[in-house]
N, C-alpha and C positions, 0 to 999 in steps of 0.2 A: 504494500500500500504506500503510495506516494503522498507525503504530507504537503498540503497546499500552503504556500507562503503568502498568498494574496486572496482576498475574498471578493474583489471586484476591480474593474478598470475605472480609472478616473477620467471622465470626459465631460464636455459641456460645462466646464467651469471657466470663468472669465480670467484671463491673464491680468497680472498686476499692471496698473497704469504707470509705467516708468518710461523715462525718455520722452515724455509728452512735452511739447513746446507750448507753454501756457500763453505766450503772447502771440506767436505766429498763428496759432489756431483760433484766436479770439478776434474775429473780424470786427465786431461791434466796438470792442475796446480800441483797436488800432485806428478805426475810422474816427472815433470820438477824440482820441488824442490829437490827431491831425486837425480836426475841426476846431478844437478849443485852443489851438495855438502852440502846440508842443511837437510839431512834426520833426523838429531838430533832434528829438530824443529817441527816434525810431531805432537806431542801431543800439543805443544803450539799453532800451527796453527789450530788444530782441535778445541781447546777451542775458539779461535778468530772467526773461521768460524761459530760456533754455535751462538755466541753473535751477530755477524753482520747480521745474518738472523732473529733476534728477532723482535718482534713488537715494542719494546721500541726503538731500533736503527732506525727503519724506521720512527717512530714518531719524534725522534730528527731531523732526516734529513729533514723531511717535515717542521717542525716548524722553523728550522734554515734558510730555504729558503723562507718561507712565511713572517717571521718577520725580515726584513732586517736591517743591521747595520745603525746606525744613527750618523752623525757627531755632536759633541758638541764643537763648536768653543770657547764659553765662559762658565764660571761657573756661579753659582747663584749670585755671587758678581760682575760680570762683568769683571773678570780677564780672560785672554786667558787660555784655557785648552787644546785645540787641541787634543781631545780624541774621541774615537769611542765607542758607546754603542752597545752591542750585546745582543740578547735574551738568556735566560738560556740554550736553546737547543744547541746553538753554543758552549758555554762554556763546556757543558757536552761532546760534541764530541771532543773538543780540549783536555780536560782532559783525555779522553779515549786514544787518540793518544799518548799523552805524557807518560801516565802511561805504555803503552806497547812498548815504545822505538822507535816509528816511526821517531822521530826527532834526536835521539842520540844513539839508541841501539847498532848499529854496531861499533860505535866509543868507547863506554864504554866497550863492550865485543867483541873484534875483532877476534873471533874464525873463522876458515875457514867456509865459507858459511853464515856468518852473514848478508852480504848485500843481499844474495839470500832470506834468511828467511824474512827479512824486505820487499824485493820486492814482495813476495807473499802476505804478510799482506797488503801492500800498494794497491795491486790490489783488494783485498777483500774489503777494505774500499772504493775504487773508485766505486765499484758497488753500493754503498749505498749513499755516499755524497762526492762531490769533492771539495767544497769550502774550507773546513778546511785543505785539503791537501796542499794548497798553502803555508801558513806559516810553515807548517810541513816540506815541501820540502826545503824552504830557510834556515831554521834552520839547517837541516841535511847537506845541501851543504856548509854552511859557516864554518863548523867545521874544515875541513882540512886547510882552509885559516887562521883561528884563531890560529891553532896549530903552524903556522910559525911566530907568533907574541907573544913571551913569556910574555911580560908585560900585554897585553890584555888577553891572555889565562889564566893567573893566576887568574884574577878577574872574567872573564866571562864564561870560559868553565865549571866550576862546576855547574853554574846555567843553562847553555845551555844544558848540558848533563843530568841534573836532570830529573827524571821521574815525578816531581811535576809540575802541571800547575798552574801558578799564574798570573791572568789577571789584578792585581792591577796596577794602574799608579803611581808607586813609584820607587825610585832609586834601582838599582840592588843589592846594599848592603842589602836592606830590603826584597828581594824577595826569594822565595824558588825555583823558576824556571824561565827561561827566554826564549823568542822566538826572532828570528831575521828576518828582511825583507831586501829588496834591492830596489834601485832606480837607473836605468840606463837611461831610455828613456826621452828625452826632446822634446819639441814641434817641433823643426825644424829638428830633426835628425832621430827619430825612431831607427831602427837597426844600423844606422850609428853613433855610439857613439863617433867617433872622431870629429863629428860636435858639440858636447856638448859645451855649453857656460858657464856653472857654473864654477866660479873661486875659487881657493883656495890660501890663503896666509899664509906662515909660521908665527906662533906667538911664538913658543918656545918649550921647552922640559919639560915634567913632568913625573910623575910615570907611566902614561899610554903610554908614548912614545912621538913621535914627533907630536905636536899639531898644527893644521891649522885652519884657519877661512874661512868658505865657504859662498859665496853669489851666489844665482842663483835659479834654480827651477828644478823640475822633473814633467813630464807630467803624469807618472805612478809611484806611490810609492806603491809597493805591500805590503799588510798587514800593514797598517799604525799604528795599535795598538801595533806593535812589540816594544820590549825594545831597539833595536838598529838596524841600517841599514848599509849595505855596499853600497856605492855610488861612482860614478865617478865624478871627477872635473878636470878642467884644471889647471896645474901649468906651470911654466916656462920651465919645462922639458917635458911637454906633459900630456896626460890623466893619472890621478893617482887615486888610490883606497883609500877611507877613511872609517873609522868606525865611524858612527854618532850615539851616544846614545841619548835616550830621556831625560836623566838626566845627568848632568855633575858630575865629581867626588866630587864636594862640595855639591851635592844634589839639586842644582838649575836646573830648566827646561831649556833644550837646545832650541835654537831658530829655531825650525822646525814649520812652520806655514801651517797647513792643510787648503787648499782653498775650496775644495769640494770633495765629493765622486763621483766616476764614476757610471753612470747609465748603467750597463752592460747587455748584452744579457743573459749570464749565469754566473757561478761562483758567484752567488748573495749572498750567505751566507758570503762570504769573501769580505771585503772592499778593494777597490783600490782608491787611493787618488791622487789629484794634490797637490803639496807641494812647498813652497818657503823656502829658507834658508836665514834668516836675520842675517847674520854673525854668523851662527851656527858653533859650534866647532866640529871638526873631527880629528881623529888620523890616520896618514898615515899607510897603510898596504902594505907591500912590498916596492919597490923602487919608488921614484918619477919618473913619466914618463912611468912606467911599470904597469899601472893600468889595462890595457886591458888583459894582460896575467893572472893577478890575478883573474879577473872576469871570464875569460874563464875557469880557473880551477874550480871555483864554478859552472859555467855553464854546465860543463860536467856532474856533479851530478844532476843538475836540469833537464837537458835534458833526462837523464835516467828516472827520475820520470815522465816526460811527456809521455814517451813510456809506462811506467807501468800504469799510470793513464788512458791512452787511451785504453790499453788492458783491464783494469778493467771495464771501462764504456761499452766497447763492450760486455764483458761477462754479465754485468748486464742487458743490453738491450736484448741480446739473451735469457737470462734466463726468462725474462718476456714474451718474444714471445713464447718460448717453453712451459712455464706453461700455457699460454692462449690457445695454440693450442691443448694441451692435454685435456682441459676441455670444450672448446667451440665446439658446433656442428653447421653445416650448410649443407643444402641440404641432410639431412638424415644420416650424419656420422661426426665423429670428424674431426676437421681440420687437425690434424696430420696424419690422414689416407688418406687424399686426395693427389693424386700424385703431383699436381702443388705446393701445400703448402709444401709437403715433400721436394720438390726440393729446395724451398726457405730456409726452416729451416736447411736442411743439409748444404747448402751453407753458411749460417750464422755461423753454427757450425765450418765449416772448417776455416773460416776467424778468428774466435775467437781463435781456437787452434793454428793456425799459429802465431797470434799476441802474445799470451801468451808464446809460445815456444821461439820466438825471444827475447821477453822482458826478460825472465829468463836467456837465454843464454848470453844476454848483461850484466845482473846483475852478472852472474857468472864470466864474463871477468873482471868486476870491482873488484870483490872479489879476483881475481888472477892477478891483474894488475902489481904485481912485476915480473911476467913472461913476457919476452920481446914480445913473440907472442901474448899473451893476451892483452898487452898494445897496440899493433898495432891494434888489433881488436876493442878495445875500441875506438881508435882514428877514425877508419873508420866506424864502425857499429853504433856508437852513432848518428851521423847526418843522416845516411841512414835509421836507424830504426825510428828515430823521424820523418823524412819526411814521410815515407810510412805508418807506423802504425797510426800516428796521422791524416794523410789524409784519411785513410780508416774508421776511427771512425765515423764521421758524416754520411757517406753514409750507413754504417751498421745500425746505430741507427735509421735512417729514415726508412729503410726497416723493422726493428723490430717494429717500431711504426705502420707501415701499417698492420702488422699481427694482431694487436689489433683493427684495424679499427678506428672508431670514439672514442672508449675508449682510444686509445693510444694518442689521440690529446688533451685530457684533463688532468688536473693536478693529479687527484685522483689515477691514475694507475702507476705513476712513470717514464714512458718513456719520457714524455715531459721534465722533469728536466734533464734527461740524454742527451736529444737532444740539449738542450741549453748549457749544459756543454761541449759537445763533441768538438766544434771547438777551445776551448781555448788552448789546448795543442799543436795544430798545429801553433798557433800564438805566444804564449808565448815562451820566450827563443830562438827566432829566427824562423821566418816563413819559409815556404817551400823553397823558393829560397835561403835563407840564409843557410839552411841545405845542399842544393845541392852544393852550392859554397864551403861549408866546406868539403864535400866529395871530390870534385875536389882538394881542397887545400891539403887534407891529402894524396891523391895519388901523387900529385906533390912533396910535401915536404918529404914524406916518401915512396919512391918507394918500399920498402920492405913490404908495406901493401898488395901488390898484391900477392906475394907468401904466405903471412899469410892467406889471404882470400881463396886462392886456396886450401891450406892445410885443411881449414875448410870444403870445398865443396867436395874434392876428395873422402873421405870415402863413400859418397853416390852415386858416379858414378857407372854406370852399372846396376842400379836397375829400372830405368824408362826412356824411350826414350825421352820424352819431357824435362825432367830435364837435361839429357845429352846434348841435343841440346842447351838448354838455357845456360848451363855453357860454352859450346864451343863458343857460340856467345859472352858471357860476357868476356871470356878470350881474344878474338880477339879485342873487344872494348877497354878493359883496356890497351892492348898493343899498339893500334893504335890511339885511339881517346879520351883518358881519359881527355885530357886537353881542350876539346872543351866545352866552357861554355854553348852554346845553347842546348846541349844534356844532361845537368846536371840532369834534372828531370828524364829522361828515365834511365840514368845510376844509380841514387840512387834507383829507383824503382827496376831495374833488380838485383842490389846487394841484396836488402832486400828480394826479392822474391827467389833468389837463396839460401840464408841462411835459409829462412823458409822451402823451399822445401827439403833441405838437412837434416834439423832437423826432419821433419816429416818422410822422407824416412828411417832415421836411428832409430827413436824412437817411432813413432806412428803406430797404426795398419795399415795393408796394404790398407784397403779400404779408410782410411783417406788420406794417402800419395798419392795414385793413383789418387783419385778424385781431390785433390788439385793441383797436378802437371799437370794433363790433362786440368784442367779448367783455371789455372793461367799461365801456361807456354806453353800449346799446341797451335798449329796454326790451328787446325781443329775444334775448338769448339767456341761457343759464350763465349768470355772471361768473367769470373766473376770479372775481374778487372774493367769492365764497369758497370755491374749490378749484382744482385743476382738472383739465380733461373735458371741458364743456364747449370746445370750439365747434363751429359748424363744419360739417363734412365737406362743404364747398370750398373751404380755405385750403391753400396749398400747404398742407402739413409737412409733406416730404421736403418741400423747398425751405420751409422754416427750419427744419431739423438740419438740413445740409448747411445752412448758413451758420448755425450754432456749432456744428461738428463737421467741418469740411473734410 
């Protein structure tokens, strides 16, 4: 009797997606980069797209999320250290981001389109690993704030803008590069930062500026291994913004006491901590009592990155679904050839292209923010896009996971990590309701945002009836009911969808624009704002899929 050494043959399994060129394969992203003024970055992004599709990059992402950061409260001698240990893969990813200017490039080289080129790179990275984007975002967003504080800028900006990644826990004077974090949220307040109880008392003036002493806590300190943080604390004048370094100018450790790391759903490669300030030293940024406007300036940039990150996560999930469907067979034919699966895949592709187009248009507006109209669009579209794109992310990733079936639900295939990561961008930097209130606030405070928005939509009118109807209804709503808080979510959604529809009608192939407007804006179809796979059979589903996965 011969003993069998195998019980079955392995076949009809999908090969790993390695060697995939994330930029060359993404037609919508490439077209958007050129359209928004960053065509000069094509070769640079081509190189990054090839790197980010490599097996090495996927291995780093996997290892950084399997081997989680560890809090070290004390050192071997029993002294407080309050440091966070990360695996080598995390440091490799951070070094990659720093080296390619993700945290400082557009500020060091502010040529036209610089923020758009970075936005495309940011989306490509988000397809692979999202946790390392958190400290990258905060470092990037803090730069314009630091620029307004000459004493701090002289010492810190060269290290912040450096392309060198230096994870050592040493004073900034000894470092080759620095990263920044932030701490706003307290236990009792959440998004209501005016309810913060951390107190700051003036202690004097030194070479770094106006020095204050802080006592209190933060419920979430993002990226606690950073070299310094922007935090809010109460003064006699009201909430104020302070720059808190890990090391004081004399080289001693500042009194930031890390209490524990958060055990989070996603974003697991990046640590978030609870912290207490035991008479920690901070330097006032901006005017006392005007801390919230300072933080809102930083928040505009971090909210942009939330949109970019969600668009990248969506593209990453759709990519895995498309790859799977082109290789997997069921009931005698490839999944991608089956009408119902075609409908789902095409619908995912529409959502991704719309998200990417809106994200790049927003990045372009940030790039051209010195123009009055573009500045108004930044003010209105940032919260609207963050609300809508970040809300759509988890729904899309869940549908992409279902394309892979049981394989999608396990860690080996990559979708599960994207699914855990997807909700964070909707919560971080202001949840959905906060964004909708910000949309209403922009319309109330700056009435000229309405004509600015309409001028963005008008070039697309007359091309598709559902879009025209939607814009007519939106115009009426803006004129009559924009101040009604209870309708804020619908209004933010309608603004985002209108801009997405306009961008696709003007710049995407006809089959993409028609299917998007009919399914998202039409009244006679099962709206894909509720689910995916409800496109009409008359749409060119195969053509839409080919564009997304050439």
